TORTI-973191 format. One line per 3 residues: their letters; for each residue x, y, z of C-alpha. Coordinates in Angstrom, 3 decimals, decimal comma. Example, Ala and Ser with C-alpha at 12.3 -4.5 7.8 and 13.67 -1.06 7.14 Angstrom:
REM residues 2
AS) 12,300 -4,500 7,800  13,670 -1,060 7,140
This chain:
REM residues 55
MFW) 40,022 71,504 110,829  36,630 70,793 112,764  35,344 68,722 109,578
SST) 34,372 71,486 106,765  34,946 74,658 108,814  37,493 76,695 109,248
LQR) 37,370 75,894 112,102  40,816 74,913 114,707  39,588 71,921 117,059
LIQ) 41,218 71,437 119,880  42,624 68,626 120,446  42,256 67,648 124,152
CDI) 38,828 68,734 123,998  36,375 65,632 124,265  32,962 67,123 122,968
AYG) 33,220 70,081 119,987  30,197 71,807 118,624  30,274 73,171 114,971
CEL) 27,614 75,454 114,770  25,890 79,462 113,511  24,176 81,067 115,451
YEI) 21,399 79,158 117,300  22,093 75,438 115,364  23,930 72,863 115,713
NKL) 25,591 71,450 111,905  28,059 69,463 112,922  28,983 67,550 116,461
YIN) 32,419 65,596 117,445  32,539 63,072 120,787  35,783 61,153 122,400
DTV) 34,873 57,365 122,137  36,069 57,765 125,614  33,257 59,222 126,960
VSQ) 30,290 57,908 124,966  28,552 54,801 125,794  25,272 52,624 123,183
DAK) 22,537 50,706 124,778  21,555 48,033 122,896  19,068 49,881 121,037
ERL) 22,425 52,138 119,776  21,533 55,322 121,438  24,313 57,103 122,445
SIT) 24,829 58,194 126,751  26,775 60,946 126,789  29,126 60,507 130,621
ADK) 28,874 63,681 132,451  31,401 62,444 134,862  34,307 61,036 132,285
VKP) 34,401 65,044 130,222  36,725 67,106 131,371  35,040 70,698 130,133
LAQ) 37,988 72,938 128,737  35,051 75,761 129,896  32,434 75,900 131,539
E) 29,196 78,375 132,038
């Protein structure tokens, strides 16, 4: 399960959003596509993400 949601999360996806209409409530980011700087800010490395679908 995707945290408290009834939706299943696809394991092979690097990023998953749990949303209601326009608001993101939950976010999962695979450790392999994210890094952290000295100020502990997260940065997503876009070229490492393997998108399942794009629009």
